C-alpha positions as CSV (number, residue, x, y, z in Angstrom):
1,M,5.3,2.4,-14.5
2,K,4.8,-1.3,-15.3
3,T,1.3,-2.6,-15.6
4,Y,0.1,-5.9,-14.1
5,S,-2.9,-8.1,-15.0
6,T,-3.5,-9.4,-11.5
7,L,-2.8,-8.4,-7.9
8,S,-0.8,-11.6,-7.3
9,E,1.4,-10.9,-10.3
10,A,2.1,-7.4,-9.1
11,I,3.0,-8.6,-5.5
12,T,5.3,-11.3,-6.9
13,D,7.2,-8.9,-9.2
14,L,7.4,-6.0,-6.6
15,T,8.7,-8.5,-4.0
16,K,11.5,-9.5,-6.4
17,K,12.2,-5.7,-6.7
18,G,12.8,-5.4,-2.9
19,Y,9.3,-4.5,-1.6
20,T,9.5,-7.3,1.0
21,F,7.7,-5.9,4.0
22,N,4.0,-6.0,4.6
23,F,2.1,-2.9,5.7
24,N,-1.3,-2.6,7.3
25,L,-3.3,0.6,7.4
26,Q,-3.8,2.1,10.9
27,K,-5.5,5.3,12.1
28,E,-2.5,7.5,12.1
29,C,0.2,5.4,10.4
30,I,1.0,2.3,8.4
31,L,2.2,-0.7,10.5
32,C,5.0,-2.9,9.3
33,S,3.9,-6.4,10.3
34,E,7.4,-8.0,10.4
35,N,9.0,-5.6,12.9
36,N,6.0,-3.7,14.4
37,W,7.3,-0.3,13.2
38,Q,4.7,2.4,12.8
39,L,5.4,4.8,10.0
40,K,3.6,8.2,10.1
41,P,2.7,9.9,6.7
42,D,5.9,12.0,6.7
43,E,8.1,8.9,7.2
44,F,7.3,7.1,4.0
45,E,6.8,7.7,0.3
46,I,4.4,6.0,-2.1
47,D,6.5,4.8,-5.1
48,A,3.8,3.3,-7.2
49,V,0.1,2.6,-7.1
50,Y,-1.7,-0.2,-8.9
51,R,-5.5,-0.7,-9.1
52,F,-7.2,-4.0,-9.8
53,Q,-10.8,-5.0,-10.4
54,D,-12.1,-8.6,-10.4
55,L,-13.8,-9.0,-13.7
56,S,-16.2,-11.5,-12.2
57,D,-17.2,-9.1,-9.4
58,V,-17.2,-5.4,-10.3
59,D,-17.6,-4.5,-6.6
60,N,-14.3,-6.3,-5.7
61,E,-11.6,-3.7,-6.3
62,S,-8.3,-3.4,-4.6
63,I,-5.4,-1.1,-4.6
64,L,-1.7,-1.9,-4.1
65,Y,0.8,0.6,-2.8
66,A,4.5,0.2,-3.3
67,I,5.9,2.1,-0.3
68,S,9.5,3.0,0.8
69,S,11.0,4.7,3.8
70,K,14.5,6.1,3.5
71,Q,14.4,6.9,7.2
72,H,13.8,3.3,8.2
73,N,15.6,1.8,5.2
74,L,12.7,-0.5,4.1
75,K,10.4,-1.1,1.2
76,G,7.1,-2.9,1.3
77,L,3.5,-3.3,0.1
78,L,0.1,-2.2,1.3
79,V,-3.1,-3.8,-0.1
80,N,-6.4,-2.1,0.6
81,A,-9.9,-1.9,-0.9
82,Y,-10.0,0.8,-3.5
83,S,-11.5,4.1,-2.5
84,I,-12.6,2.7,0.8
85,Y,-11.0,3.8,4.0
86,S,-12.1,2.9,7.5
87,N,-13.8,5.6,9.6
88,S,-10.9,5.1,12.0
89,T,-8.3,6.2,9.4
90,S,-7.1,9.8,10.0
91,A,-7.6,12.5,7.4
92,K,-3.8,12.9,7.2
93,M,-3.4,9.2,6.2
94,V,-6.2,9.4,3.6
95,E,-4.6,12.5,2.2
96,K,-1.2,10.8,1.9
97,L,-2.7,7.7,0.2
98,N,-4.8,9.8,-2.2
99,K,-1.8,11.9,-3.4
100,S,-0.5,9.0,-5.4
């Protein structure tokens, strides 16, 4: 797995590699912003995970997931705060994201 110095560097490179869709974390799924598709945990795979910490602010950590779905023939990215999941996120989604 390639390492990246910054979140923006990772996003730029992964976009060039075909991870072009943007995902948002929902309670029971991830939502693809561009086409409004909702992918449940069994409909996508996490291909890679990258963690980043802002050196000027140790509390500012983020995690980038490279996600693909063969079922829907798409690849995209999900950015989230590291180790922090909303109370509204289901246990099944948290489990899927923590497997990586």
